[in-house]
C-alpha positions in Angstrom: 56.2 66.4 -9.3 55.3 69.5 -7.4 54.2 72.7 -9.2 53.0 76.2 -8.6 49.2 76.5 -8.9 49.1 80.3 -8.5 49.8 83.4 -6.5 47.9 83.2 -3.2 48.6 86.6 -1.7 51.1 89.5 -1.7 52.3 91.0 1.6 53.6 94.5 2.1 55.7 96.0 4.9 54.2 99.2 6.1 55.0 101.9 8.7 51.4 102.4 9.9 49.1 99.4 9.8 46.0 101.4 10.7 46.5 103.9 7.9 47.1 101.0 5.5 43.9 99.3 6.5 42.0 102.6 6.1 43.5 103.1 2.7 42.8 99.6 1.5 39.2 99.6 2.7 38.1 103.3 2.4 40.0 104.3 -0.7 40.6 101.1 -2.6 37.2 99.5 -1.7 38.7 96.4 0.0 37.1 94.1 2.5 38.7 93.7 5.9 39.2 90.0 6.7 41.2 90.0 10.0 44.0 91.6 12.0 46.6 89.4 13.6 49.7 89.3 15.7 52.8 87.2 15.3 54.5 87.2 18.7 57.5 85.2 17.5 57.9 87.3 14.4 57.3 90.5 16.4 54.8 92.1 14.0 51.1 92.8 13.5 49.3 92.4 10.3 46.1 92.4 8.4 44.5 90.5 5.5 42.4 92.5 3.2 40.3 91.2 0.2 40.8 93.3 -2.9 38.5 91.9 -5.6 39.4 88.2 -6.0 42.7 88.6 -4.3 44.1 88.9 -0.8 46.8 91.3 0.3 48.5 91.5 3.7 50.1 94.5 5.4 52.7 93.9 8.1 54.0 96.4 10.7 56.9 95.7 13.1 56.2 95.7 16.8 59.9 95.5 17.7 62.9 97.1 16.1 64.7 93.7 16.1 62.1 92.0 13.9 62.7 91.0 10.3 59.9 93.4 9.3 61.7 96.3 11.0 64.9 95.3 9.3 63.2 95.0 5.9 61.6 98.5 6.3 64.9 100.0 7.3 66.8 98.4 4.4 64.2 98.6 1.6 61.5 101.0 2.8 57.7 100.2 2.6 56.6 97.8 -0.1 56.3 94.1 -1.1 58.0 91.8 1.4 56.7 88.4 0.3 54.5 86.7 -2.1 52.5 83.5 -1.2 52.4 80.8 -3.8 50.0 77.9 -3.7 51.9 74.7 -4.4 50.6 71.3 -5.4 53.0 68.7 -4.1 55.1 70.9 -1.8 57.5 68.2 -0.7 58.4 67.4 -4.2 58.6 71.0 -5.2 61.0 71.8 -2.3 63.1 68.7 -3.2 63.4 70.0 -6.8 64.4 73.5 -5.6 67.1 72.0 -3.3 68.4 69.8 -6.1 68.9 73.0 -8.1 70.9 74.4 -5.2 68.2 76.7 -3.8 68.2 77.2 0.0 64.7 76.5 1.4 63.7 77.4 5.0 61.6 74.3 6.0 60.8 74.9 9.7 57.0 74.9 8.9 57.1 71.8 6.6 56.1 69.6 9.6 52.8 71.4 10.1 50.5 68.9 8.3 47.5 71.3 8.3 49.4 74.4 7.2 52.5 73.2 5.5 54.8 76.0 4.3 58.3 76.7 3.3 60.2 79.9 2.5 62.6 80.8 -0.4 64.8 83.9 0.0 64.6 87.1 -2.0 67.5 86.2 -4.3 65.4 83.5 -6.0 62.2 85.6 -5.7 63.6 88.5 -7.6 63.8 90.7 -4.5 60.9 89.2 -2.6 60.6 86.2 -0.2 58.5 83.4 -1.6 56.1 81.7 0.8 55.4 78.3 -0.6 52.0 77.0 0.7 50.2 73.7 0.7 47.4 73.7 3.3 45.7 70.4 3.9 42.1 71.6 4.1 42.3 74.1 1.2 44.1 77.3 0.7 43.2 80.7 1.9 41.3 82.6 -0.7 38.3 85.0 -1.0 35.7 82.3 -0.7 33.9 81.9 2.7 35.7 78.6 3.1 39.1 80.1 2.2 38.6 83.0 4.7 37.7 80.5 7.4 40.8 78.5 6.6 42.9 81.6 7.0 41.3 82.4 10.4 41.8 78.7 11.5 45.5 79.1 10.8 45.7 82.1 13.1 43.7 80.4 15.8 45.6 77.1 15.7 49.2 78.0 15.0 51.3 78.7 18.1 52.7 82.3 18.1 49.9 83.6 16.0 46.7 85.1 17.2 43.7 87.0 15.8 43.3 90.6 17.2 40.2 91.5 15.2 37.9 89.9 12.6 
């Protein structure tokens, strides 16, 4: 049976990515991990370490992107929460048996298996369900390298700065 292990990260939609990076690093004392682009999703983003946690900030690069639409509808703030799942296939099957719609297009990626659950189930936030084969992204050196590997190896994603 699949289960949630913990919260992996929280992602915020922002208007100004550079200002968000400056605030997270210079004001909050965070550590910059990487800046990336999703060409398919039409957004740029960053991952920042805050203490033992990772936060992401996402900025639309095109008005047709889901990030731009989220910003227009809800304003800046939490867009999704990443959850580390043990037994993702079973967890997704259990959700679907309960009538929950699960977006499974990234379930076939054996290295970085993920699924999405809409904001209705996530109390207003999208839930990114994650079970990465070689270990989850976290604030350890191995976890940060795993995160960078995802952005290097996944089509449509690329690292802009690290």
